[in-house]
N, C-alpha and C positions, 0 to 999 in steps of 0.2 A: 595543458588541459585537453586530453584526448583519450580515446579508448572506445570501447563498445559495450553496450548494455546486453550482456549475454542472455539473461533470462527473458529479455524482451523478445528475442527471437522465438522462444517457445510460446510466449503469450500471444504474439502476433499470429503465429502459425496456427494456434489452436483456437483463436478468436475468443479470448477469455471473457467471462461473464461481466467483468468490470466495465466493459464497453457498453453494456446494456443500461440505458438511462434509468429505468425504474429500479434496478438493483443498486445502482450507484447512489441514487437518491435515498433509498432505504438505509443504506449503510451510513451515509452522511448524517441523516436525521437521528439515528440511534446514537451516533458518536456525539453530536451536538447536545442532545438531551442529557446524556450522562455527564458531560463536561460542565454544562450549565447547572446541573443539580449539585455537583461537588464543589464547584468554584464560583458560582454566581452567574447571572445572565448578562452582565455588562462586559462586553469584550475589551473595554478600556482598562478594566481591572482584572481581567482573566485572560492572560496571554494564550493559554491553551485553547480557550474558546475562540479567540481571534484567529488562531491558526486553523481550527476546524472550519470556521466560517469561510476563510480564504480557500480552503480545499474544496468546500461545497460549491463555492462560486466558480472555481476552476472546472467543476463538473457541470456548470450551467444550471445549478439548482436555483429555482426561483426564490426571490427574497421572502415571499410569503411562507414558503415551506421552511426556510431557515428560521423565521420568527416564530412559527408554530412549534418547531422543535425546541427552541429556547424556552418558550412558555411551558411546554410539557415538562421540561427539566426543572424549571423553577417552581412548578406547581400551579401556575396560573391557568393552565389547561390540564384536563385529566389525561394521564398517559401511563404507559407501562414502565415499571421500575426495572431498569437494566443494570446488570453488574458486569464488570470487566474481568476477564481471565486470559492468561497466556499459557500456551502449551508448547513444549519443545519436543522434537523427535527427529527420526531419521526415516527417509524414504529408501526404497531399494536402490542399491548402488552407492550407499553411504551419503546420500544427499541430505543436508541439514535443513530442518524446517522450523520456523517459528509461526505459530498460529494464534492470531489475536481474535478473541471472542467477546461479543456483547450479548448477554442472555438474560431472560427473566426467570431462568431455572438452571442454576449452576450444576446441580446433580444430573439433570437430563443432558445438559451440554457436555459434561465430562464423560458420561457414558457413551454419548454419540461419537465424540472425538476419538475415544479409545477404540470403539467399534470400527470406525472408518480406517484408522491406522491398521488394526488387526486384519480386516478383510482385504486390505490392499497391499499386504506384505511389508508394512512399515512397523516402526517401534516407537512408542512414546519413551521419552527420556526424562531424567530428573532435572529440575530447574537448574540452569547454569551449564548444562551439558552441551548446549548448542549456542546460547546467546553470545558467548565470547567470540564466536566466529563472525559476528555482525557488529556494525556500528549504527547507532541511531542518527539519522540524518533527515533533512528535508530534501525532497526530490520534486523538481518542477520540469514537466515535459512541454516543450515548445515546438509546434510544427515547423518544419524547415521552410515551408512556404511563406511564413510570416516575417522572417528576418534572416539576414546573412550571418554565417557562423562567426565571423570576426566581430561584427557589430554586437551580437548577443554576448560573446565572450567578454568584450570590453565592458558592456553594461553590467553583466553578472559579477565580474571581478570588482568593479567599482562599488557595487552594492554589498560586497562581502562574501560572495559565493566562493567555495573552495575548490570546485572542480566542474568540468563540463565534458560530456561525452556525446559523440555523434552516432546516432543510430541510422537506420535506413530512411525513416520518415520524420524523426524528431531529434531535437537536441535535449539532452538530459542534464539539467543544472542541479548540482548537489550543494547543499548549504549546511552549515551548523544549525542545530535545532533552535538556538536562541535568536537567530536572525532570519529564520525561514520567511516569516511574514514580511520582513523588510525587503528582502530580495524579490519576493513575489510582487509586492507593491511597486517596486522600481520597474519591473517588467511590464506590469499592467499600465503604468503611467505612460509607457511608450505605445499604448494602444495595441498591445500584443496580448492575445488570449491563450493562456496555456491550455493544453488538452487534459492535463492532470496536474495536481499539486497536493502533496500530502507529506506528513512525517512517516518515515518507514524505516525498516532495518536494511542496511546496505551490506552485502557480504564483503568481507575483507579478502577472501579468496573463493574460488569457485571449484565445485566438484564436477569434473568431466566424466560423463557416463558414456562409454564407448560400446557397451553391449546393448544391442537393439531391444532385447527382451526386458532387461532391467530398465532401460529408458522408458519403454512403454508403461511398465508397472509404476515407475516414479511419477510419470505424467498422470496416470489414472488416480493415484493417491492424491496428488495436488488438486486435480479437478474435483474429486469427491469432497475434499475439504472445502474448496472454494464455493461449491454449490450448496453447502449447508447454510440454512437461514441465519444461524447464530454466528457464523464466521464472518468477521470483518475483513481480515487480510491474511493471506498466506505468504510468508517471506521464505525465500529459498536461495541456496547457493548453487542451484542446478545449472549445469551447462551441457548442451548436447552438441557435439561436433556436427558440422553441416552434412557430412557423409551419412550420419545416422539419422539426422532430422529429416532428410529427404525420403527415407524409407518408412517413416511413421505416418 
């Protein structure tokens, strides 16, 4: 269980928006509302809701915010009706992208996503053109300051995790989707607070972009997508060699 989270280099370097609390809370709230609407508001009978709540708590989202989001989803409180969409495409340099969207207007969102790809040198692709390059997994980020690597590895393996990678500041615990919440709970029981925990798309291979111009264009597209209000997550197999990253 070793390796390196390649896209995290880029996210850390660029200071991605997910680190901003208000944006993270908004994304979590929308996701919880949609899941509660489609599967019910009781996490004991809605595993997907249980996972979304765990992810929100990993972002330090207050319990009252979580409860309000659930009630909006179940109709106990008035709220916006969001729908889920997924888009696949390519950034400059052949970088594969999966864009997850929650929106109250699918037509507007589709036009906006298409425009962002076009303006930033990317291309939207047909469903399935990109998804096969990724695996759906749970990813839990644990700050290195909270636990030794060997101790976390033993804890994660015992709980059912399938991999762990060491980054500069965090450990990245990767789990099967169906036991994500079990592994997360095992970590939290040890009084360890993850800096992030969510279901995501993990690349099976990475696309290394060695041309500085193409790397800049790919980053610009990813940032533009990530900053759109309807976009929940942008998943990428993007890797930038350190020699190029230092120039950007």
